[in-house]
N, C-alpha and C positions, 0 to 999 in steps of 0.2 A: 151165939151164932146159929146153933141148931134151932133154937126157939124162934129166932127171927125168920129163918127159912120156912119153918112150919107155919108161921103166921102169914107169910106171903102166899104159900100154897093154899092156906085156908081162904084168903081173899080171892084168889083166882077161882077156887071152887065155888065160893059164894056167888061170884060174878057169872058163873055158869060157863066159863071159858076153860076148856081143858088145858092142863099144864103143858102138854106136848104142843098144842097149838100156839101157846104163848112163846115157847122156845123157838118154834119154827118162824114165827113172826119176827122175834128179836133177831134171829140169825139172818133173815132176809134183809131187814132194815140195816143191820150192822154191815153186811156185805156191800149193800148199795152205798152206804156212807163211806166206806173205805175206798170204793171205786171213785166216788166224787172227789174225795181228798186227793187221790192219785192224779186226777186231771185238773187239780188246783181249783175246784169248785168247793172251796172250804166252807163258805157260808152255808151252802146247801147241806154239806155234810154235818155241820154243827147243828143245824135245825133238826135233821133226822136223829142224830145221836142224843140231843137234848130230850127228845120225846121218849127215849128209852130209859132215861134216868128216873127211877122211882123213889119217891120220898121215903126216907128211912132205910133204903136198901143200898148196899155197896156192891155195884157191878163193876169190878175193877177193870175188866177188859174194855167196857164202854167208856168209863171215865178216863182211862189212859188214852184211848183214841180221841176222845173229846179234847183233852188237854193238849194233845199233839196238834189237833186242828186249830185250836186257839193260838198256839205258838206259831204255826205256819202262817196264819192269817195276820199276825202282828198284834193280836189281842193279848198282850203279855200280862196284863193284870188278871184277866180271866185264867190264863195259863198258869200263872203263879198260884192263884187260889186253888185251882184244881189239883195241881201237883202237891200243894201243901196238904190237901185232903188225902191224896193217895199216899204221901209220905207218912202221914200220921197213922194211916191204916197199915202200911207196910214199912215200918221204920228201918228195916234192913235192906231196903231196895235202893241201891246206889243210883240207878238211872233216874228215879223220881227226884232225888235230891240234886242231881246234876242239872236236870232240866229246870228245876226251881231256881237254882243258882243262876242259870243263863237268863231266865225270864226276869229276875230281879235286876240283873245287869242291864238288860235292854231297857228296863224302866228307869235306869239310872238310880235305882235304890241300892247303892253300893254297900252300905253296912249290912243290909239284909242278904245281898249276894255273897258277901264275905262269910256271914254266919252259915249260909247254906253250904258254901264251899268247905268250910271247916268241918261241918257235919259229915260231908263226903269223906274227907281225909281221916276222920276217925274210923271209917269203915275200910278204906282202901287208899293207899298212897299212889295216886295217879298223877304223873308229871303234868299233864295238861290242866288238871284242876289246880295244882299248886301254882302254875303260871296264871291261871284265871284269877285266883285270889290276889296275886301280885298286881294284875291289871286293875282290879277294883281299888286296891290301895293307891295305885298310881293315879287313877281318876279322882281320888279324894285328895291328891297332892301330898300323900304321906309317903314320900320318896324312900325313906329308910326302910319302912315296912315292905314296900314294893320290892326293894332290892333284896331283902331277906328271903322273900319267897322266890324271886328269880334265881338267886344263888342256890336255893334248895332244889329248884327244878333242874338247874344245870348240873347239880351234883348227881341227880338221878339220870339225866340224859344230856351229857356234855355237848353233843353236836347238834343241839336244837337251835337252828339258825334264827328263828323268830324270837326265842327267849334271849339269846345273846344280843340281838339287835335292841330289844327292849331295855335290857340291863345297861347297855352302852349309852343309850339315849338318856336314861335316868342319870347316869354318872355325868354326862355332858351337861344336862340341865342343872345339876348340883355344882358344876364348875370343877368337878374332880376329874381332870383330864388324864392324869396318870392311872386312876382307877378304871377309866373307860378303856384305855389302851391295854391294861392288864387283862381285862375280860376278853378282849379280842384275841390275845396271843395263843391260848390253847386251841381255839377254833382254827385260826389261820395257820397254825403249825400243821394241821391236817389238810386244810383247803386254802392255800395262801392267796389265791386269786379270786376268792369269792366276791361277787359283785355287790353283795349287800354289806358284808362285815368289813371288808378292806376299806371301802370309802368311809365308813364310820370311824375306823381307826385314823384315816387321813384327816377327818373333820376334827377329831379330838386333838391330834397333833397341831392342826392349824389354830384351833382355839387356844391351845397352850402357848402358841407363839413359836413353835418349832417348825418354821416354814420350809426349811430344807428337807426335813424328813417327810413333811406333808406333801411337798412337791414330788418326792420320790414315789410315794404311795399312789397319788393321783396320776402321775405319768405312767406308772405301770398299768393302771386300769385303762388308760387311754390306749396304751400299746397293745393290750389284749383285745381291744375292740369295744370297750365301754364308751359309747359316744353320747352319754347322757348329759343333761344340763349341769347337774352338780359337779361332775368331773371337770368339765371345761371351766366352770365358774371358779371353783376352789383352786384348780391348778393355775388359772390365770392370777387369782389373788395371791397365791403362794409365790409365783414368779415375780409379781409386783413387789412384794415385801422383800424378796431377795435380790431385787434390782436387776432381774433379767427381763428388761422392759419389752424387748421385741417379742419374746415368748408370751409374756403377760398379755400384750396386745392381741396376739393371734388367738389365744385361748378365750379371752373375753369376747372377742368378735365371734368365735365359734359358738359360744354360749348364747349370744344374741340371736344367732340364726335359728336356734332351737326354741327360745322363749324371749320374746321382745316386750314383755310386760313388767319387767322388774326395773323400777326407777333407780335402785342402787347399782344395777349393772350398767345402765346408761351413764350414770355419774362416774362409775369406776373407769369406763372406757374413755370418757372425757379426761379424767385425771391422768390416765396412762398416756394418752396422746399428748397431753401437756408436758409430761415428763420426757416424752420422745421428741419434744420441740417441734411438733407439727404446727403448721400455720393455723393460727387461732380461728380466723374467720371461716376458712374453708374446711379445716380438719377438726377442731375442737368444738367450736360454737354449735354446729349442728347437733352434736351429742348432748350438749347442755340444754339445747332447745327441746330435744326429745324428753330429757329428764324433767324439765320444767313443765312441759305439757302433760306429763303423766302424774305429776306430784299430787298427793293427797294433802289436805290441810295440816301438815306436820311442820311446825316452825323450825325444828332442828334440821330437817332435810332441806327445807326451803333455804335456810341460812347457808348450808353447805354448798348448795347449787349456786346461789348468788355469789358466794365466796369464790367459787371456781370461775364464774364469769369474770369477776373482778381480777382474779389472778391472770386470766388470759389477756385481758386488756392491759393490765399492769406490765406484763412482760413484753408487750409490743413497744412500750416506752414512747408511743406517739398518740395514745388514746387515753391519757390520764383522766380526762373528764368522764369517760365511760366506765373506767375502773372505779372512780369515786362513786358513781351512781350505784354500781352493784355492791360495793363494800358497804355503802350506807344501808342498802336493803338487807345485806347479810347481818349487819348489826341490829337492824330493826327486828328481824325475825329471832335473833338470838343475842340479847344484851350481854350475855356472858362472853361473847366473842370480842373481847376488848382490844385485841391486837388490830381489829379493823379500824379503830380510832387513829392509831399511829400510822397505819397504812394510808388512810385518807389524808392525814396531815402531810405525809411524805409526797403524795400525788399532787396536792396543792403547792407544795414547795417546788416540785419539778415544773409546775406551771407558772412559777414565779408569783403566785398569789400568796404572798407571805402573811398577810393578815389572817386569811382563813386557815392557812397552815398552822399559824401560832395558836388559833382558837382550838383546833382539833388536837394539837399536841398537849395543850393544857387540859383538855377534857380527858385525854389518856392518862396524864400524870395524876389526875384525881382518883383514878380507880386502879392504876397499876401498882404492883408490889415494889416498894422502894428498894433499891439495890439490885433489882433484876436487870438483865442485859437490855431489855426493851425500855425500862425506866431510864437507865443511864443514857441511852441513845436519844430518847425524847428530851431529856433534860439538856443535853448538849445542843440539840436542834433548837430548843427554845432560846437558848443563849445566842446562838448564831442568828436566828431570825430577828430577835430584838435588836441586835447590832445592825443588821441590814436595814430594818425599818427606821432605825435612828439615823442611819446615813442617808436614807431616802428623803428625810424631812429635816434638813439642817436648819432651815429658816425658822420653822416652828419651834425646834428645840432650842435655838439660840435666843428666841424670844422669851422662853421660860427662864 
């Protein structure tokens, strides 16, 4: 170190520039660069600071400022490289390692970000860094590792709302809804009406199928003034599942007032209105039309919407032909929806078109599970229709 400094001094002396003048020039440029950075002219600051970097010399102050400018300007690769150099020079400097970890994360270089984060944790157990490592594992879809670090962070700082939310979301993604609820409990014991964590508990309960408990959570959030889309949407869905239809309708309509871009919501409103026995043409069909107009090319969603159209016309019992049209479309979009075949057959039967009804019942029997309720119904219908057709054509049958 001393030899390097002596050599630099020697070069300055050979150049005929006094050392004090070099120092004054450096300080002036450095001050100007910091000012430019403070007013977000980072590119100009980087240009000035880069000119101060001398080959073979380690000016930590200049390099640190340069690295920060790179980070601020979004040049994360340059920032990571500079912080790596600084961290190698000062391996005990926690800040350099943290910034390196952050730069790698922004570059989506998650393994490198984890490595830098673990290097920080060897020097200091910082809860935010522990959570950051968990975030990187989560981005790599290594959910168990992410949870391990989130739990570690919560052991250090239990009331960290952000980390609790991340952990709950991981549990929900994994389908461990009991685990998700368990994470929320200590936090909600201290802050029961938290508008971030309580709805996540409600979502976990909803996904678990505990609709009564979910409705209770979401209703409480609404009562305290949480007027957000997810609250109305999931409260409406919970009421729908518990057959409190009028409340389901009101909540889903309230959600629509907030966000009218969700095709699933439009479909749900149509379905709830169908359950409420609303007039199909004036009450239900407009919502199905909205859903159909919004739909992306997703065959399963298309099939569900066409099925709901068909159900609406089916229930009117006077528009069997329109019901047939939509059930055929529902089956076309989703060939696994085999009950459409027997419904189409039944509609033809109600129209007294026994030949077509027989054809569709027989199509259904080819794919239905023998012994099932639908199979037995279709089998009896086939027997009935064959008898009816036989009676309709006595002369032909006698001729045989």
